[in-house]
Every structure is written in structure tokens, then in C-alpha cells.
C-alpha positions in Angstrom: -17.1 -21.0 -17.6 -20.0 -21.4 -20.0 -21.2 -24.8 -21.1 -21.4 -23.8 -24.8 -20.2 -20.9 -27.0 -22.2 -20.0 -30.1 -20.7 -17.8 -32.8 -23.3 -15.5 -34.4 -26.9 -14.7 -33.2 -28.9 -15.6 -36.3 -32.1 -17.5 -36.0 -30.3 -20.9 -36.1 -27.9 -19.9 -33.4 -30.6 -18.4 -31.2 -32.8 -21.5 -31.6 -29.9 -23.7 -30.6 -29.0 -21.5 -27.7 -32.6 -21.2 -26.5 -33.1 -25.0 -26.6 -29.8 -25.7 -24.8 -30.7 -23.2 -22.2 -34.4 -24.0 -21.6 -34.3 -27.7 -22.2 -31.0 -28.7 -20.8 -30.4 -25.8 -18.4 -27.0 -25.0 -20.0 -25.2 -21.7 -19.6 -24.8 -20.5 -23.2 -22.7 -17.6 -24.4 -23.7 -16.2 -27.8 -21.1 -14.0 -29.5 -22.4 -11.5 -32.0 -20.3 -9.1 -34.1 -23.1 -6.6 -34.7 -24.4 -4.2 -32.1 -27.9 -5.8 -32.3 -28.7 -9.5 -31.9 -30.7 -11.5 -34.4 -28.6 -11.7 -37.5 -30.7 -11.1 -40.5 -33.8 -11.2 -38.4 -32.9 -8.0 -36.6 -34.5 -4.6 -37.2 -33.1 -1.1 -37.1 -34.7 2.3 -36.5 -34.2 5.8 -38.0 -36.4 8.9 -37.5 -38.7 6.8 -35.2 -39.5 4.3 -37.9 -38.4 0.6 -38.0 -37.3 -1.7 -40.8 -36.7 -5.4 -40.9 -33.4 -6.1 -42.7 -34.0 -9.7 -43.6 -37.3 -11.1 -42.5 -40.1 -10.2 -44.9 -42.6 -13.0 -44.4 -42.7 -16.5 -42.9 -44.8 -19.5 -44.0 -46.1 -22.5 -42.0 -46.8 -20.4 -38.9 -50.4 -21.3 -38.4 -51.2 -22.2 -34.7 -50.3 -25.9 -34.1 -47.6 -26.2 -36.8 -44.3 -27.4 -35.7 -42.4 -24.2 -36.4 -45.0 -22.3 -34.5 -44.8 -24.7 -31.6 -41.0 -24.3 -31.5 -41.1 -20.5 -31.4 -43.8 -20.6 -28.8 -41.6 -22.8 -26.7 -38.5 -20.6 -27.2 -40.4 -17.4 -26.4 -42.7 -18.7 -23.7 -45.6 -17.9 -25.9 -44.9 -14.2 -25.7 -44.2 -13.7 -29.4 -47.4 -13.2 -31.4 -47.9 -13.5 -35.1 -50.0 -11.5 -37.5 -51.4 -13.2 -40.6 -50.8 -11.4 -43.8 -53.6 -10.9 -46.3 -54.8 -14.1 -48.0 -53.2 -12.7 -51.2 -49.8 -12.2 -49.6 -47.8 -12.0 -52.9 -48.7 -9.8 -55.9 -46.9 -10.2 -59.2 -46.7 -7.3 -61.6 -45.4 -8.3 -65.0 -46.6 -5.6 -67.4 -44.7 -6.8 -70.5 -46.6 -10.1 -70.1 -49.9 -8.3 -69.3 -50.1 -9.8 -65.8 -51.0 -8.3 -62.5 -51.8 -11.3 -60.3 -52.3 -11.8 -56.6 -51.5 -15.3 -55.4 -54.1 -16.8 -53.1 -53.5 -19.0 -50.1 -54.3 -22.7 -50.6 -53.3 -25.2 -53.2 -56.7 -25.6 -54.8 -57.2 -21.8 -55.1 -53.7 -21.4 -56.5 -54.4 -24.1 -59.1 -57.8 -22.6 -60.1 -56.2 -19.2 -60.5 -53.4 -20.5 -62.8 -55.9 -22.5 -64.8 -58.3 -19.5 -65.3 -55.4 -17.4 -66.5 -53.9 -20.1 -68.8 -56.6 -22.5 -69.7 -54.6 -24.1 -72.5 -52.0 -25.1 -69.9 -54.5 -26.9 -67.6 -53.0 -30.3 -67.8 -49.4 -29.0 -67.4 -50.5 -26.9 -64.4 -52.0 -30.0 -62.7 -48.7 -31.9 -63.3 -46.7 -29.0 -62.0 -48.7 -28.9 -58.7 -48.1 -32.6 -58.3 -44.4 -32.2 -59.1 -44.0 -29.5 -56.6 -45.6 -31.6 -53.8 -43.6 -34.7 -54.8 -40.3 -32.7 -54.8 -41.2 -31.1 -51.5 -41.6 -34.7 -50.1 -38.3 -35.7 -51.6 -36.5 -32.9 -49.7 -38.5 -33.7 -46.5 -37.4 -37.3 -46.6 -33.8 -36.1 -47.0 -34.1 -34.3 -43.7 -35.9 -37.3 -42.1 -33.1 -39.6 -43.2 -30.6 -37.5 -41.3 -32.7 -37.5 -38.2 -33.6 -41.2 -37.9 -31.3 -43.8 -36.3 -28.7 -45.1 -38.7 -30.4 -48.5 -39.1 -33.6 -46.8 -40.4 -31.7 -44.5 -42.8 -31.5 -46.9 -45.7 -35.2 -47.4 -45.8 -35.8 -43.7 -45.8 -33.2 -43.3 -48.6 -35.1 -45.9 -50.6 -38.3 -44.0 -50.2 -36.6 -40.8 -51.1 -35.1 -42.3 -54.3 -38.6 -43.2 -55.5 -39.6 -39.5 -55.2 -36.5 -38.0 -56.8 -38.1 -37.2 -60.2 -37.3 -33.7 -61.2 -35.9 -32.5 -57.9 -32.4 -31.8 -59.2 -33.4 -30.6 -62.7 -32.7 -27.0 -63.4 -35.7 -24.8 -62.7 -35.5 -23.1 -66.1 -35.2 -26.5 -67.9 -38.2 -27.8 -66.0 -40.4 -24.8 -66.9 -39.5 -24.9 -70.5 -40.2 -28.6 -70.7 -43.5 -28.4 -68.8 -45.1 -25.1 -70.1 -45.4 -23.5 -73.6 -46.5 -20.0 -72.5 -43.6 -17.7 -71.6 -45.9 -15.6 -69.5 -46.8 -18.5 -67.2 -43.2 -19.5 -66.9 -42.4 -15.9 -65.9 -45.2 -15.8 -63.3 -44.1 -19.0 -61.7 -40.4 -18.1 -61.4 -40.4 -14.3 -60.7 -40.1 -15.0 -57.0 -36.7 -16.7 -57.4 -35.4 -14.0 -55.0 -36.9 -16.1 -52.2 -34.1 -18.6 -52.6 -31.5 -16.4 -54.2 -30.6 -18.3 -57.4 -31.9 -17.5 -60.8 -33.9 -20.3 -62.7 -31.1 -20.9 -65.1 -28.9 -22.2 -62.2 -31.3 -23.2 -59.4 -32.4 -26.8 -58.7 -36.2 -27.3 -59.1 -36.3 -28.5 -55.5 -35.4 -25.0 -54.3 -38.4 -23.6 -56.2 -40.7 -26.3 -55.0 -39.8 -25.7 -51.3 -40.7 -22.1 -51.5 -44.0 -22.7 -53.3 -45.0 -25.3 -50.7 -43.8 -23.3 -47.7 -46.1 -20.4 -48.5 -48.9 -22.5 -49.9 -51.1 -21.9 -46.9 -50.4 -18.2 -46.5 -47.8 -16.0 -44.8 -47.2 -14.6 -41.3 -45.2 -11.9 -39.7 -44.1 -11.3 -36.0 -46.1 -8.6 -34.3 -43.9 -5.7 -33.3 -41.3 -6.6 -36.1 -38.7 -9.3 -36.6 -36.5 -7.9 -33.9 -38.9 -9.3 -31.3 -37.8 -12.8 -32.1 -34.2 -12.3 -30.8 -35.4 -10.3 -27.8 -37.8 -12.9 -26.6 -35.5 -15.9 -27.1 -32.7 -14.0 -25.3 -34.8 -14.0 -22.1 -34.8 -17.7 -21.9 -31.0 -17.8 -22.5 -30.4 -15.2 -19.7 -32.7 -17.0 -17.3 -30.5 -20.1 -17.5 -27.3 -18.1 -16.8 -26.4 -17.4 -20.4 -25.7 -14.2 -22.2 -25.6 -12.6 -25.7 -22.5 -10.4 -26.0 -22.7 -7.8 -28.7 -19.8 -6.2 -30.7 -17.8 -9.4 -30.3 -15.7 -10.3 -33.4 -14.7 -13.9 -33.3 -11.4 -14.3 -35.1 -10.6 -18.0 -34.7 -11.9 -21.3 -33.4 -9.2 -22.7 -31.1 -8.3 -26.4 -31.8 -6.0 -28.3 -29.5 -5.1 -32.0 -29.9 -7.9 -32.4 -32.4 -10.5 -30.9 -30.1 -12.3 -27.5 -30.4 -11.7 -25.9 -27.1 -12.6 -22.2 -27.5 -12.5 -19.1 -29.6 -10.3 -16.0 -29.9 -12.4 -12.9 -29.8 -11.9 -9.1 -30.3 -14.2 -7.1 -28.1 -15.2 -3.9 -30.0 -17.8 -2.6 -27.6 -15.5 0.0 -26.2 -13.3 2.8 -27.6 -10.3 0.4 -27.8 -10.6 -3.1 -29.2 -9.6 -5.8 -26.6 -8.6 -9.4 -27.6 -9.3 -12.3 -25.4 -10.0 -16.1 -25.4 -13.2 -17.8 -24.3 -13.3 -21.5 -23.7 -16.1 -24.0 -23.3 -16.8 -27.7 -23.8 -18.9 -27.0 -26.9 -18.2 -24.6 -29.7 -21.0 -23.9 -32.2 -20.6 -21.9 -35.4 -23.7 -20.3 -36.9 -22.2 -18.0 -39.4 -22.2 -20.2 -42.5 -20.1 -22.9 -44.0 -17.8 -20.7 -46.1 -17.0 -18.3 -43.2 -16.5 -21.2 -40.7 -14.3 -23.4 -42.9 -12.3 -20.7 -44.6 -12.0 -18.0 -41.9 -12.5 -19.5 -38.4 -11.0 -22.9 -38.5 -7.2 -23.3 -38.6 -5.7 -22.9 -42.1 -2.7 -25.1 -41.4 -2.0 -28.3 -39.5 -4.2 -31.4 -39.0 -7.5 -29.6 -38.9 -6.8 -27.8 -42.2 -5.9 -31.2 -43.8 -9.1 -32.7 -42.4 -11.3 -30.0 -43.9 -9.4 -29.4 -47.1 -11.8 -31.4 -49.2 -14.8 -29.5 -47.8 -13.2 -26.2 -48.5 -12.4 -27.2 -52.1 -16.0 -28.2 -52.7 -17.3 -24.9 -51.2 -15.0 -23.0 -53.5 -16.3 -24.9 -56.5 -19.9 -24.2 -55.6 -19.3 -20.4 -55.8 -21.3 -17.8 -54.0 -25.0 -16.9 -54.0 -26.7 -13.6 -54.7 -26.7 -10.4 -52.8 -29.0 -7.4 -53.0 -29.5 -3.7 -52.8 -32.2 -2.6 -50.4 -33.9 0.8 -50.3 -35.5 1.6 -46.9 -38.2 4.2 -47.1 -40.2 6.3 -44.7 -43.5 7.4 -46.2 -45.9 10.2 -45.3 -48.7 7.8 -45.9 -49.5 4.5 -47.6 -50.7 4.8 -51.2 -54.2 3.6 -52.0 -54.5 -0.1 -52.2 -51.6 -1.0 -50.1 -52.7 -3.7 -47.6 -49.4 -5.3 -46.4 -49.1 -7.7 -49.3 -45.7 -8.1 -51.0 -45.2 -6.9 -54.5 -42.9 -8.6 -57.1 -42.1 -6.5 -60.1 -40.5 -7.7 -63.3 -40.7 -5.4 -66.4 -38.2 -7.5 -68.4 -38.9 -10.4 -70.7 -36.7 -13.4 -71.3 -34.5 -15.2 -68.8 -33.2 -13.7 -65.6 -29.6 -12.6 -66.2 -27.9 -11.4 -62.9 -25.1 -9.6 -64.8 -27.6 -7.6 -66.8 -29.8 -7.0 -63.8 -26.8 -5.6 -61.8 -25.8 -3.3 -64.7 -29.3 -2.0 -65.1 -29.6 -1.4 -61.3 -26.3 0.4 -61.1 -27.3 2.5 -64.1 -30.4 3.6 -62.3 -32.8 1.6 -64.5 -33.7 -1.6 -62.6 -36.2 -4.0 -64.2 -37.1 -6.1 -61.2 -37.7 -5.6 -57.5 -39.5 -6.9 -54.4 -41.5 -4.4 -52.3 -42.4 -5.0 -48.7 -44.4 -2.8 -46.2 -43.0 -3.7 -42.8 -44.9 -1.1 -40.9 -48.3 -2.6 -41.8 -47.1 -6.2 -41.1 -45.6 -5.4 -37.7 -48.3 -2.9 -36.5 -45.9 0.1 -36.4 -47.6 3.5 -36.6 -45.0 4.7 -39.0 -45.5 4.1 -42.7 -42.5 2.3 -44.1 -41.5 0.4 -47.2 -38.5 -1.7 -48.4 -37.6 -2.2 -52.1 -35.1 -5.0 -52.8 -33.3 -5.7 -56.1 -30.8 -8.4 -56.5 -27.3 -7.6 -57.6 -24.0 -9.2 -58.2 -21.6 -8.3 -55.3 -18.6 -8.0 -57.6 -20.1 -4.7 -58.9 -19.3 -3.1 -55.5 -15.8 -4.5 -54.9 -14.1 -1.2 -55.8 -15.2 0.0 -52.4 -14.3 -3.2 -50.6 -12.7 -2.6 -47.2 -14.2 0.9 -46.8 -16.6 1.7 -43.9 -20.1 3.1 -44.1 -20.2 6.8 -44.6 -16.6 6.9 -45.7 -16.9 5.5 -49.3 -16.6 8.7 -51.2 -18.7 10.8 -53.5 -18.8 8.3 -56.3 -20.4 5.7 -54.0 -22.9 8.3 -52.8 -23.8 9.2 -56.4 -24.3 5.5 -57.2 -26.6 4.9 -54.2 -28.5 8.0 -55.1 -29.0 6.8 -58.7 -30.1 3.3 -57.5 -32.5 4.9 -55.0 -34.2 7.0 -57.7 -34.4 4.1 -60.1 -35.9 1.7 -57.5 -38.5 4.3 -56.5 -39.5 5.0 -60.1 -39.8 1.3 -60.7 -41.9 0.7 -57.6 -44.2 3.6 -58.5 -45.2 1.8 -61.7 -46.7 -1.1 -59.6 -47.8 1.0 -56.6 -48.9 4.4 -57.9 -48.4 7.3 -55.5 -45.4 5.6 -53.7 -42.9 8.0 -55.2 -44.8 11.1 -54.0 -45.2 9.7 -50.5 -41.5 9.2 -49.8 -40.2 11.3 -46.9 -36.8 9.6 -46.1 -34.7 7.1 -48.0 -31.6 5.0 -47.1 -29.7 2.5 -49.3 -28.0 -0.7 -48.2 -25.7 -2.5 -50.6 -23.8 -5.8 -50.5 -21.0 -3.9 -48.7 -23.5 -3.0 -46.0 -24.4 -6.6 -45.5 -20.8 -7.8 -45.4 -19.9 -5.1 -42.9 -22.7 -6.0 -40.4 -22.9 -9.8 -40.9 -19.4 -10.8 -42.1 -21.0 -12.8 -45.0 -18.3 -12.8 -47.7 -19.1 -10.3 -50.5 -22.5 -9.7 -48.8 -23.8 -13.0 -50.0 -26.4 -13.6 -47.3 -28.0 -16.6 -49.0 -25.0 -18.8 -48.3 -24.1 -21.5 -50.7 -26.2 -21.3 -53.9 -29.0 -23.9 -54.3 -27.8 -25.4 -57.5 -28.1 -29.1 -58.4 -24.4 -29.4 -57.5 -25.1 -28.0 -54.1 -27.7 -30.7 -53.3 -25.3 -33.4 -54.6 -22.3 -32.1 -52.8 -21.0 -34.0 -49.7 -19.7 -31.4 -47.3 -19.2 -33.8 -44.4 -15.7 -33.6 -42.8 -13.7 -36.8 -43.2 -13.1 -39.0 -40.2 -9.5 -39.6 -40.9 -6.7 -39.2 -43.6 -8.4 -41.9 -45.6 -11.3 -39.6 -46.2 -14.0 -41.9 -44.9 -17.0 -39.8 -44.3 -19.7 -39.8 -41.6 -23.0 -41.6 -42.2 -24.7 -38.2 -42.2 -23.7 -35.1 -44.2 -22.8 -32.2 -42.1 -22.6 -28.5 -42.7 -22.9 -25.2 -40.8 -24.6 -21.9 -41.3 -26.3 -21.8 -44.7 -24.2 -24.7 -45.6 -27.0 -27.1 -46.3 -29.8 -26.8 -48.6 -32.2 -24.1 -47.8 -33.0 -20.8 -46.3 -35.2 -19.2 -43.8 -36.5 -18.2 -40.4 -38.3 -21.5 -39.9 -35.5 -23.1 -41.8 -33.0 -21.8 -39.2 -34.9 -23.7 -36.6 -34.9 -26.9 -38.5 -31.2 -26.6 -39.2 -30.4 -26.5 -35.5 -32.7 -29.5 -34.9 -32.1 -31.7 -37.8 -29.9 -34.4 -39.0 -26.4 -35.4 -38.5 -26.6 -33.5 -35.7 -27.6 -30.3 -34.3 -27.2 -30.9 -30.6 -29.7 -33.7 -30.0 -30.9 -36.4 -27.7 -29.8 -39.8 -28.7 -32.6 -42.1 -29.9 -30.8 -45.3 -29.2 -31.6 -47.9 -26.6 -30.0 -47.5 -23.2 -26.7 -49.4 -23.0 -26.0 -49.2 -26.8 -22.4 -48.3 -27.7 -22.6 -44.6 -28.4 -20.5 -41.5 -28.4 -23.6 -39.5 -27.6 -26.3 -39.7 -25.0 -29.3 -42.0 -24.7 -33.0 -41.7 -24.2 -34.9 -44.0 -21.9 -38.0 -43.9 -24.0 -36.9 -44.3 -27.6 -40.2 -45.8 -28.6 -41.8 -42.3 -28.5 -39.4 -40.8 -31.0 -40.8 -41.9 -34.4 -43.9 -39.9 -34.0 -42.0 -36.8 -33.1 -39.7 -37.1 -36.1 -42.6 -37.9 -38.4 -45.1 -35.2 -37.5 -42.4 -32.6 -36.7 -40.6 -33.0 -39.9 -43.7 -33.2 -42.1 -44.3 -29.6 -41.3 -41.0 -28.1 -40.9 -38.1 -30.1 -42.3 -38.4 -28.8 -45.8 -38.3 -25.2 -44.7 -34.6 -25.2 -44.7 -31.7 -27.2 -43.7 -28.2 -26.4 -42.8 -27.3 -27.3 -39.4 -24.9 -29.9 -38.3 -23.0 -30.8 -35.3 -19.5 -32.0 -35.2 -17.1 -33.2 -32.6 -13.3 -33.1 -32.9 -13.1 -35.3 -29.8 -10.0 -36.0 -27.8 -9.8 -39.7 -26.7 -8.5 -38.7 -23.2 -11.2 -36.3 -22.4 -12.4 -37.3 -18.9 -16.0 -36.9 -19.8 -15.8 -38.8 -23.1 -16.9 -42.1 -21.6 -19.2 -40.7 -18.9 -22.2 -43.0 -18.5 -25.5 -41.6 -19.7 -27.5 -40.1 -16.9 -31.0 -41.2 -16.4 -33.7 -39.5 -18.4 -33.3 -37.1 -21.3 -29.9 -35.5 -21.9 -28.4 -33.3 -24.5 -25.6 -34.7 -26.6 -23.8 -33.9 -29.8 -23.2 -35.6 -33.0 -19.6 -36.3 -33.6 -17.0 -35.8 -36.3 -14.0 -37.5 -34.8 -10.4 -37.0 -35.7 -9.6 -40.7 -35.5 -11.1 -43.7 -37.1 -13.4 -46.2 -35.5 -15.2 -44.0 -33.1 -19.0 -44.7 -32.7 -21.4 -42.1 -34.1 -24.9 -41.6 -32.7 -27.1 -38.6 -33.3 -30.8 -37.7 -32.8 -32.6 -34.4 -32.6 -33.7 -31.7 -30.3 -37.3 -32.5 -31.4 -36.8 -35.5 -29.1 -35.8 -33.0 -26.3 -38.9 -31.0 -26.9 -41.0 -34.1 -26.8 -39.4 -35.0 -23.5 -40.5 -31.6 -22.1 -44.0 -32.0 -23.5 -44.1 -35.4 -21.8 -42.9 -33.9 -18.5 -39.8 -36.2 -18.6 -36.6 -34.9 -17.0 -34.7 -32.7 -19.4 -31.6 -31.8 -17.4 -28.1 -32.9 -18.4 -24.8 -32.0 -19.6 -23.8 -31.8 -23.3 -20.9 -33.8 -24.6 -17.6 -31.8 -24.3 -15.2 -31.0 -27.1 -17.8 -30.4 -29.7 -17.9 -27.8 -32.5 -21.2 -27.7 -34.1 -22.7 -25.9 -37.1 -26.1 -24.3 -36.9 -28.0 -22.3 -39.5 -28.3 -18.7 -40.2 -31.3 -17.0 -41.9 -31.1 -15.1 -45.0 -32.5 -11.9 -45.8 -34.9 -12.0 -48.6 -35.3 -15.3 -47.6 -36.9 -17.5 -47.4 -37.6 -21.1 -47.3 -38.8 -20.3 -44.1 -39.1 -16.7 -43.9 -37.8 -13.9 -45.7 
């Protein structure tokens, strides 16, 4: 029997599994529906070339940063990172007369904007200050969910002082701050990084992306698929496993306790159904999929989660995309690995119009990436991504790849031609260099990742999303936990680095309790709590705002024999709890504490609290808040 089961193998799930295995020595079973691990960080090959399906660049990966330290820890330092060119993002906006490469560093960025728009100098200075202030507001939100409950009110007070324009619509902020429409377009064209157009997105989503990449961008050497491969080694060494082609159908709940999962094994010629049980059940596939598809739809559990499911439904879905994967005979002149954002339209971003133009073969916006250069592959490759409404593809819903008919093939051919033509306007010579092309649509994403409608961004980052309380009630009186909880992309942001933070942060991704030994607690305790504040502070300052969306819950049975087990000496992994009855104590800390214990050479072995089902984050594709 395994110590923990994790549904999905995205970056949040793998981070959680790797830390449970390497820090606590737990045997972890990761169940992945696809034939390749990694979620949207995996890569695929065709004709000898390789493409990265979701990861396009990652910020905050300079040596010594917390995200970098975490990945070094998980991979034993075997994963190396390549720094992208200093001008990692190029914006081509011909109708505004702009072809601008964004430099690394805040001061260089501000000088560039001021040189292009001297009349907006004061507004640019205020904008840079607002972005940093809003980034700090979001960071404190994560810190509030990681500190002991007694400290949370003080952090909430500090966060309130920084609220400012955080929950203002991005479009409204830009129109209020700047007069020049070209500057507004330049600053918001990269909204694809967080998946919600400026007319709907909260300004905090925009600010987090800007700050995340402020010091440049990085990419894993050998491609994004190396991340899953190297984390898997640590999982296997501890007796764990990643099983592929395993379709989890249901989380099994008995007497208010999550006890296992029902799985269909599709690795062989004939599907085989079976049950797998463990003390801890972790879902890393997203809030919508977990609440609406995996948890019971009837009975006490359904009643307990009804409010959360209603709020998720009201939030709607995020964006999806069409991606054109290209093999090139050679790279056109001037291509150095930097990303290229193209926007030939003027006026506000309208997803419905963008989708119609794309399906008609005349797209106006796209993102271009050159994964072969970034990863060091000898094959010349490119990816062109254009965002689309998933409803446009629902006439083929339920069909399988390769069996969608001639009309679908004609559509993908038209989109391929249109995207290639558009990209050639910004990268002359690209069209003539194409040797092989393959198109992925929202249907492709849904087929391989199970994200409903192919919406890999999770819940949209609107102001309503940041205000929503998605914590599961404690009891029929709907009293909620002191910390919000979510799972998958349920929380506030996206990304590769964000996936790490989601599994470490807040109300609970499997953490070490920060409370004094002997304190009444449903979790575990640390014998050196005085060391934790520095860990939370410095760790979160660098990584908390990358993304958030992990949480740990426990539907705990009062008669569980291990429920009141005394805390062992030293550092032990525990879980945050969401209890099915009122009055149970709630104590949570973070895996950063566990990492700190390992760095301090403190004992790190122990058993996780049984009966837990926990939510951890998944990455997105065009990501990013942490990597796209």
C-alpha cells in the first residue's frame, strides 16, 4: 500500500510527490491519464524533433532564487537551466508602429517605455510603482495563508494597505492611467501569459506576470520534459511510482474520509478497472475537474461541496488555444530564441472576434516560440499559439484525434496557413522554412489533459475569482476554514514555478506544522518553530506571487486510529484539514519548513496524517505566472 496517491502528474503534483518522497520518505503513487508524465510541462517528438506543449519560458530562475533552489532540491541538481536572451520578449504591433524588444530589469524597462512615450513619463513611473505594489499585495496573500493563524490578522492588515488597484480591471486601469492607445496595447498584448483578456482580468494578474519576468527568463536545458523525468527519479528511489495511462474516475469517500480512487487502466489493449487506496489522496487536476467530476455528486460530500461547485460554475471558464507545431529547415535570420508577440489589430481584445478570425484563416494575434534554440535541440522548431474560445470546436466534442472528419482537417489546414502567414510578417522567411506542421486545438488539450473544453488555464483570473471563497465548509452551517482552499488551478495564478508554490503554500499543501510542541493540533509539530519565519519570509518574497492554487484538505474520520497519534520527535509531514464535523482543530504550515529542516540537517522522516485529500496545482500551457 502506498502512503499517498496523487491524481495527475503536472508540476504541482510532481513537486508534492517529490517532496513527500525525498523529505518524508513516503511511498507515493502518481496516476497520470496521458502516456507521458509532466502534465503541460511534458514534451512530444515527431520526425526526430521535440516540442514543449505548455512550458515556453520561466521567470525567477536565477541561481539562488527560491524556485531554483526548490527545483535543484527535487532533481538533485541534475536539471540545468539556460538563460534566454536579455530581450526575451519581442512585441510586434505594426498598426501602432511598434516593434519593441523588452529588456530585463525594472530600470531598463522603465527607460525603454519612457523613451518611446516621453509624454507618458509620469504615468509610466506610477505604473511601475503600481505593479510592484500589487505584486506585494498578492505576495502577502500567500504569506497570510502560510503563517500561523495568530499571525494572519497582522498580515491581512498589511495586505489591506497595499490593495490599491489590485482588483481593478486591467483595461480600466490602463485607460485611467495612460492616454496613448499604443502604450496600452504594448503593455497588455501579453495577456496570453495569464489567459484572460484585459477587459475581464484583474490588474493583479497583469502585475504578477510583469514582475515575474522582470529579471529575465529561463528554460530547462534539454526541454521541459526533463523536469518530470528528473523529479520522477526521487519518487522512485523512495519506493514510489508514476503510472501512465491511468484514468482516475472517482475519489472514494467512506464515512466522511477520502480513502482511495477508482481507476481505469488503459495501458493495455483492454481497459481494466481497479481501486487503489492510501491514507492520503491528492488531486492535482484542477478545481473544476476535482469538484465536479471526481468527488461524489450525491450524499454528504456533495452537500458539503455544493457551495464551492456553484461558485466555480459562476466564475466560468478561462481561455484555450490553437497551437501550430513546426519543424523548420533552418531558422530565419535574426531568430535568437526570444519569444515574439504579434498583434495586428487595434482596439480591445475580443475573444469572440479573435476566434472567428482564426477559424476563418485570418488570425490577428499570436505568440511565437522557438523551443529548439531554448532547449539546445539540434532540430529547428517553432510553435505558434493563438488564443481561441473552446466553444468554437464543440461540434467535434467526443471525437478522437485522427477521426474527426474532413471538415475538421480542412479547418486545421486553414488555421495552419493563417498562423504561418501571420508569423511570417514578424519573422520574415519563416513561411519558406517550414518543413512539417501539426495543429493542436482545444479538443487536443482536453483529450490529453482532461481539462474541460481544453481550458488549461483553470479558473479565469477575474476580480471575482480573487474575491471568491472556495474553501469547503466545515459543516452544514457553512462555517469555513480560516484559510481558503483550492486544488489544481483553483487558486489565483498560473505557472511552472507557480505550481511549486501551490503545493507549498497556504491552507495547506502538505506541510510541517509551525506550532509549538504540545499545542492542540490536528496536524504535526516542529521542534524548532523559531526558525520558520525566515523561511516563510525569504522563500515567499521570491516565489509566492508566481502562482497559487494548492490546498490540502482532510475529510477526517474521528475514529481513525492514527488521528490522535502523538507527534514524533523532529520534523514530520502533516496535512491541513477540512473536517466533516465542527470543532476540530486546524493547524497548517508549509513544505518550505520541511526544506528548511533538510537544509539544517534536522531529521525529516515521518508519516503523513491519514485520511487526507489534498489539492495541488497544475501548470498551464502558455502560462505563465511562473512559466509558460
